[in-house]
N, C-alpha and C positions, 0 to 999 in steps of 0.2 A: 337914757333907756329906747328911746326910739330908734337910734342907731343900732343898738344890740339886736333889736327885733328885726330890722331890715337885714343887718348881716347875718343873723341866724337863718332868715329866709333865703338869701342868696347861698349860704354855704350848704343848708339842706337841699336846695335845688341841685347844685353841684354834685354834691354826694349821692343822692338818689339816683341821678342820671348816670354817674360814672361807676356805681357799685357794680354793675355787672362786668364792666371792663376792667376794673382794679382788682375785684375779688372775683373772678369768674366761677371758681370752685364753690366758693360759699353761696353765690347766688344760684348755681346749678343744683345745690343741694336742697334749696328751698323749693325748687320745683314749680308748679303752678300756684301752689300756696303762696310763693313769694311775691306774686303780682300785686295782691292786695295791700301788703305793707308798703311796697314801693310806690303805688299808686296813693295811697294815704300820706305818705311822706312828701310827694309832690304837691298834693292838694295843700298840706300844712305849710309847705314852702310858699305857695302862692299867697295863701292867707297872710303868712308873716310878712312877706314882701309888701302886700298892698297895706297892712296896717303900719308897718315901718315908714314906708313911703309917704302915707298921708300924715303921720305924726311928726316927721322929722321938719325941722324948721327951715324955711326958705333961705338959702344962702345963693345969691347971684354970683356966679363966675363970669359969665359973658352973655351978651344978647345977640340972639341969632337973627340975621337978617330975615325980613319978610318972606323973600323968595324962597327960602328953605322950606316954607309950608308946602309949597308946590312939589318940591323935591321928595319931601317926606311922604305926601299922599301918594305919589307914583311909586316910591319904594313900597309903601304899606300894600298897594294894589298888587304889585307884582309878588310881594311876600304871601299875600292871601292866595293867590294863585299857585304859587310854589308849593304851599302847604296843603292844597286841595289835592284830590286824587288825579288832577289833570297829568302830573308826570308819569304816572304809572298807567293811566288809561289811555291817554292822548298820544299823538304823534310828534308833538313838538319837542319834548323834553324827556323822552324815555332814556336819553344818553346820560341823564344827570344821576350821579350816585347819590347825593345828599340833598334832594330838593327841599325838604322840610327844614333842615338845618341852615340851608342857605337862605330860605325864607325867613326863619327866625333871625338870622344874622342881620338880613336887611331890615327887617322890623326894629331890632334894637339899635342899628345904626341910623335909621330914620328918626328914631327918637332922640337919639343923641344931637342930631342936628336942629330939632326945634325946642330942645329943652337945655337952657344954659346954667341950670342950677346944681348945685353939689349933689343933692340927692339924685337927681335924674343921672348925672354922670356916673356916679357909683353904681346905681342900679342898672342902667342900660348898659353900661360899660362892662360891668361883670357878666351880664347876659350875653353880650356880643362875645366876650372872651371865652364863654363857657361853649357857645356854639362852634367857635373855631377849634377850641381843644377837644370837643366831642368828635368833630369829623377828623382830626389827626389821631386820635386814639382808636376810633373805628378802623381808619385806613391801616394803621399799624397792626391791630389785632385780625384784621380780615383783609389781607392784601389782594386775594383773589375776588374780583368781582366782574360781572358782565351786565351790560344794559338790558333793561326791560324790553320785552317785546314791543315793537312799535304798534301803537293803538291807533284810534281813529280821530281824525280832525274835528269830527262832531263832538267827541268828548272834550276836546281843547276849547271849542266854542261854548259849549255848555258851561264849563267851569269859568271860562272868561267872564260871561255874563254873571255867573253866580259870584264871581269875585267882586264885580262892581257892585252888585247887591250887598255883599258882605261889607265892603267899605263903608257904603252909605249907612248900613245897620251899625257898624262900629263908630261912625261918626255921630249918629244919633245918641248912642250910648255915652259917648265923650261928652256930647252937650248935656244929656240929663245929669251927668256928674260935674258939670260946671266948666267943661272945657270946650271950646268951639275948635275943632281941628281943621278946619277948612279956610281959606282965605276969605277976607271980608267978614261982614256981620252975618249973624245966622239969619235966615229967612223967615223964621218965626217970631 
């Protein structure tokens, strides 16, 4: 049952995100009113994935080396920065077409590095595959693209600091959920 819940959440995540690309006429016919059901489907997907992830039994596949924790944390920091408004408002990454999807892929890959259990491999592997597929589908559907106007380095700096704060906040949330995501013992 737990695997069914997890896989249903993953499938719903893929379906809700790809709906606009796979069935563009159908999505366009829904207009603005279609945003609500898609958002609800994505919310349900996250809930199903979290519940399924928590319920599935732990099956160890491999034991990640400890130094992967530092690599993961760096990838997550970069992912947070890429998912911030920095690529659109800053000067450093305005050339990127898919900063959010790239950040999401780094987030998923980082989690694959530090989790050697079957549930994590299935979950984060499927989400990484989704991010890659989404980039390919968008590029095929919309081949014409031009970079955002170059923004300000000030925004890059602001979002870099915000990304560090975000990483620390996410780390604290992980700790409260029973997982210490940084190297060493928690300082509390």
